[in-house]
Every structure is written in structure tokens, then in C-alpha cells.
N, C-alpha and C positions, 0 to 999 in steps of 0.2 A: 207800521207805516209811520213815517216821520212827518210832523206837522210843518207846513210852510211857515217860515219866520216872517210874518207881516209886521208892519209898524205897530199894530195893535198888540200883537203877541209880544213884541219886544217891550212895549210899555208895561204890560202885565208882569213880565219877568223882572224888569227893572224896579217897578213899584214894590213888588214883594220883597226884593232884595234890600232896597234902600229904606223902606218904611217899616218892614216887619222882620228884617234879618233872616229871610228865608230864600235860599237859593234852590232853584229847580232846573232840571234839564228840560229841553224842549219835549223829550219823549214822555215826561211826567205830566204834561198838560194836554188836555183835550180842547178842541176849538170847534165852534159852530157859528155860522152866520145865519141870521134870521130877521125877517121883518115882522114886527108885532104892533098891534094897535095899543093905545094907551090903556084900554080896559083890560088887556091881558098882562100888563106889567105891574109888578109890585109898586106900591105908591112911593116907596123910598128911592126907586130908580130915577123917576122923573119928578122933581119937586112940584107939588100941586099948584104953587103960585105961577108956574110956567105953562100950565095946560092951555091957556088961551093963545100962547105964542107958538107952542109946539104943534106940528101937524098931527093929523089923525094917527099916523103910523111913524115909527122910526125904524131904521135898520140898526141891528146890533151885531157886533162881533163879540161872542161870549167865550171866555176861557175858563176852564175848570181844572182844579188840581187838589189833591189830598196831600196833606203833610204827613210826617212820620207818626204823629199822634192822632191821625184820622180826622183832622179838621178839614172841612171842605171850604176851599177858597174859590170864589167866583169873581172874575173880572169882566166888566162889560164896557165897551166903547160904543156910543150911540152916534148915528149920523142922520141928518135929514135925508129923505129920499132924493136921489139925483144930485147930491152934493158930496164932494170928497172929504170935506172938513168935519172933524169930530165936534159934537156939541155937548157931550157928556161923558164922564168917566166914573165908573162905580166899582168898588171892591166890597164884597161881603165875605164874612167868615161864619160858617155854619148858619147861614140865612140872616145874619145880622149885618146891617150897614156899618162899615168901618171907614169908608172913604168915599166921598163924592165930590167931583169937581165939575161945576157948570162952566163950560168954556165960553169965550166971548161971542161966539156965533149966536147964542140964545140970550145972553145977558143984555 
């Protein structure tokens, strides 16, 4: 089954290519959308200094891919519930934070 190419999906592919010199096809990436409370999210996904500003839950589009050396790359874009704009972008490699952008909506 082919993944739908969303704006978030395109961001993940472009970020991996531009920042980490890794090109993947859409078929190599899994995607999931989920709503999670802050207590269920690793602390590096949402900076602790923003907890008072961020609602109890955020919506996430999560993209997962393995590279040729079996590294697991995870990209996540977070949204406030009921708003279409992104508030956070995160990329991890093997569970380690390697990129986080807090976007103007929460700054």
C-alpha cells in the first residue's frame, strides 16, 4: 500500500535528504497519525519549558523509516487539537533527538 503524500510526509523526506543526505522513497516510510497526552510523549519531543503553554494533548503525524544500515529514523510533526498549523517538528535517529524545531505558534 502506498502512503499518501501529505505536507508532513514531504517535510520528513525533504529534511532527511537536505540535513542527513538520505533519500528514501515513499514506500520506505511508514506513517501514523495519533493524539497523545504530554505524559505519553518522550520529554525531548515537547520542551519542558513549554508545558504550561501546550495543551494537555497534541496531535502527531509520525513517520518512521529504516536506512540501509538499520538505523531507525522517526519524524514527527505536532499540531494543536483543532488547528491546522504545525507547532513542533522533531527527528530522532535510533531514539536520540537530532532535530527539533519549535514553530512560531508556540513560541
